[in-house]
N, C-alpha and C positions, 0 to 999 in steps of 0.2 A: 561168619558172625558172632557174636559172642555179646552175652549180654550180666551183665554184672548190678546187681543188687546193693546197693548202699547199707551197711549195717552200723549200728550203732559206734562200733570203734572203727570205722573209716571216717564218720560225720563231723566236720570241722577243716577236711584237709582239703589245701587248692586240691583242684584239678589234676593237674602236670604231677603235683607232687604223690598224689595216689596213684596214677598209671606208671609211674616210673618203679615203685617201688613194687606194685601189683605184678607189672610186665616188665621186668628186666632185661627181656629180650630187645625188647622195642626200641630201636635207636632214638635217640633226643628228636634228631632230626624229623623224621617221621613222624613221632607222636605229638611236634607241634603242626607239621603237615596234614597231619590226619583229621585233628580239631579245627583246624580253619577251612579245609576242603570236606565238611561233616562227615567224614569218615567215622568220626567220632561222637555220639549225639547225645544228650542228658535230657528224659523222658520226652524224647521224641524230636529236640530241637537242637538248633543250633547253640552252641557252647560258648564262651568265655574260658582262654587258659586259666586265668585268675578264679574262677570259679571255685567258689566254697561249696562242697559237698554236703548234704542235708541226709539225716536217716530217711531210707524210703525212697532217696533218690534213685531211677534206673538208668544205666549207662549201656548203649546200645553200638558194639565194635565192629564195624562194615572193614574188617582186617583178616589178613590170610591167617591161617590156621598155626604157622610156622613160628608167631611171636607170644604163642600162648605156652606156658608150661605146662609139662603133663604133672598133675598132681601125683605123687609118690603114694604108695600105698604102706609103705612101711618108714619111718624117720630116722633121722640118724639119733635124734634126742632121749628116741628111746633104749638105743644103748650105752645110757649113762644109766647110774642106780637112781634109783627114785625117792631114796631117804634123804630126809632133810631134817638138820636141827633148828627147829621152828622156835623161834622168840614171841611171834605173834602173829594173829593170821584173822583177818575178815576177809569179806567178796569184794573188798578193792586192794588191798597191800599183803605183802609177805615180810614179816622181818627175819631175816637169818643169820644163824651164827656158823659164820663160816670159818671151816677150820683153817690152818696152815697147811700149805702143800696143794692147795685144791685152787686152779686158776678159775676168775670169774667168766669170762670167756671162749672159745676154743683157738687156740689159735694152729700154727703149722706145723707142733709139733703135738699135739693133742687136740685131734680131731676130733671126739666123741664126748670125753666126760670132762665136765668145767659146770661153775653151778648153776648158769643160766640154764643150760642141759636139762638137769636134776629136776628144777625148777619146774621145766617144761615138762618132763615126763610123770613130775608129782601131780600136776593137772590139768595133765591129759587121764591119768587112772583115775584121777576124782569127776573128771565129764566135767569138768571148767574150762577147757583149753581143747578144741578140735580144729585144726589147723584148715582140714577140709571145709567151715565153717564162717575160717576169716578170709578177704580178700589180701589185707595188708600188712594186720597187726598179729605179733606174738608177744606173750610175755616176756617181760622186760626189766633190765636192771636199772635203776636210779643212779647208784654211784657204786664205785668200784672199788677194790682194794687188793694190794700187791698180793700175787701167789702165796709169797711166805708169811704175808700179816692174816692174824687172825681177825674175826671181832664181825660187827652188825652190817647187814647188804641189807637195801630194799629194793624190794620188786614189785612191781605193780602188773596188776591180774590184767586193767584194761586201759584203753587210749586215752579215757579221761585224766583215770588217774596219774597215767605217766606223764602227761601234760604239764599236770598241775604239780608233780613234785620236782620235775624238771625245772618249772620256774621258780620254787621257793628254793630249789639247792643252788641257784643262779642268784637268789636275791639273799641268800645265805639265810634262810628262816628255818634252818636244820641246824642245831647245835649239837657238832660230835666230837664227843670224848674219850682220848686215850689212854691205856695204862702200858708203859713199858719199865725195863729194866736197864739201865745206863751202866757205863764203867766209872768208874771215879765218884768222888762226892762233891758237888755244885757249890762254889760259894756262896752263889743265893737261892734260896731255896725256895723263892718266887720270882719270877721275873719273865718278863717279855724280851724274846730276844729276835731280833730284827736283822736283813741280809737281803742279797740281791742272788737268786737262783738261776743259775745257766745249764738248759737240757742240753745235751750230746745224745744225739737219737742214735748214733751209730753204735755208741756206744752203750746205750739204753744206761745212762746213770747223769745224776747232775752235780752240778759244783756251785758251789756257796761262795758268793763275790762281797767283798768291801764296801766294793763301791759298783754302783749300775754303769752298763754298756746298754750297745743296739741291741744286745741278746738278752738279758736280766730280766729278769721278774722281779717286784717287791715279795719278801715274805716276811711273816711275823707268826709266830709261835711263842703261846704262854703256856707255861709248866709250874706247876709246885712239887716240890718232894714231901712224898707220902710216910716214907720211910728210907733207911739207910741200915744197910749189913756189910761189915767188912770195906772191901772196896766197890761197894756197889750201891747203886740208888733207884728207889721204887718211884717212877712220877707218874702223875696224870697232866696229862698234855689237852690244849685244844688249839686246833688250827684257826688262826684268823684271817690266814688265806691259805685255799686249799690247791697245792702245786704236787708233782711228780716227785715221791720220795722226800718229801719235805721232811717229815721229822727224823728218818734215819739221817739224811745228808747234814741237818741244822745242827745236833746233835753229836755230830764227829766232826763237824766244823768248828767245835769250841772243844774239842779234846775228848769229849764223853759221846762216843759211838755206843750203838746198842750193844747189848748180849747177843751172839750169836749172829751178828750183821756180817757177815764175808764179804760184800759189795763195799761198804763204806766204813770198814771196823778192821780187823786184822786175827787174822788166825791163830796169833799166838796168843792174845787175848782169851779168845772165845774157848780156846781149848779145854779150860776149867771145868766149862761148864757143861760142855759136849751138847749144844745146843744144835739143832739143824737147820734153826732159822730163828729170825730176830724174834727178839721177845718184847711183841709190840701186838697191843689189841685193839681195835675199836668197840668200845667196852660200852658205851652209853650215848644214847640217842636222846635229843628232847625235841618236840616240834614244836616250835616257837612263832605261830604266822603272827605276819604284822599285815598281811594283805589279803582279801578274800581267797579262801582255800574252797570256794564249791563245795563239793559232796565226800572231801576230808575234812571240811571242819571240826569236825566229833575229833579230830584229832590232836587237834589243837592244845598244848600244856600237858600233853601226856609224854611221860617217859619210860623210856624201855633200856635194860640193862642185858647185857651176857651174865648169866647166873655166876658161870665158875670160870673166870679165866686162867688157862691150861698153864702160867708159869710162876703166879702169885703164890700159889699154897708152897710152891718148890720154894721160892725165893725167901720164905718164912722158917725155912729149915735152916737156911745158910748161915752161918755165923758170923756175929755181929762183931 
């Protein structure tokens, strides 16, 4: 038997969703059977699969120990550095300036060092995150950006903040602005580009089409030219839709690939600058809530910026 007390970060979840996250070794078929046969009880009583858990609820699990994971004494995230480039922090969220070259989540090639691992290490050292005290929650990212893109990433310290910010992302109540350098000078100094994006999972790249098909998604990209030097343009960009590689692929499709972008640009063009990654930074974030934000209402209308974008000062030294 195992008893689990529902904490603040667990509250609000459906019983089956909570159990799936908390006990990944327990097969779904057995999970539902154990709930039906009262091998899993809430507050000493039979419970429904769809029950919403509340803080302080007690779950009693009369099932074999083999389905319970042994909590490790050491955690993989402790192998990552704990230094962060913080833009803002409070009790609910972190805003971080991710450097190019750092992945946001671990993958098959980078098991230990990632932005989320650094965040968890940082909060663990501060005493704000202890995996042994959490049943199903870990500090998590609200948005993600490509490994070789720089800029603002939002992290939630608690489950309520994560739920709110995920909803705000879906309803586009967070305004994100980018700076980038593209090859060439654009004919229009301000415009909204439209097109259709098709994703190729095997190639890990996208293609921009002029006409829609069953595999495309509509994209809209607003830009304005801030400055021009030689055969380069510094742009401010706002994503009116948020798709994979949208900025990089969209500008490449109109003949103005981003400087340093080896995937959607060409090495011949990029050789002159010697950039190891694309000149792209998510540099400004505005919280623009149009619906209730609960415990995060204090963030409404606040604006945050990256203090120094790595390629902008460099751009100002280039010949006009």
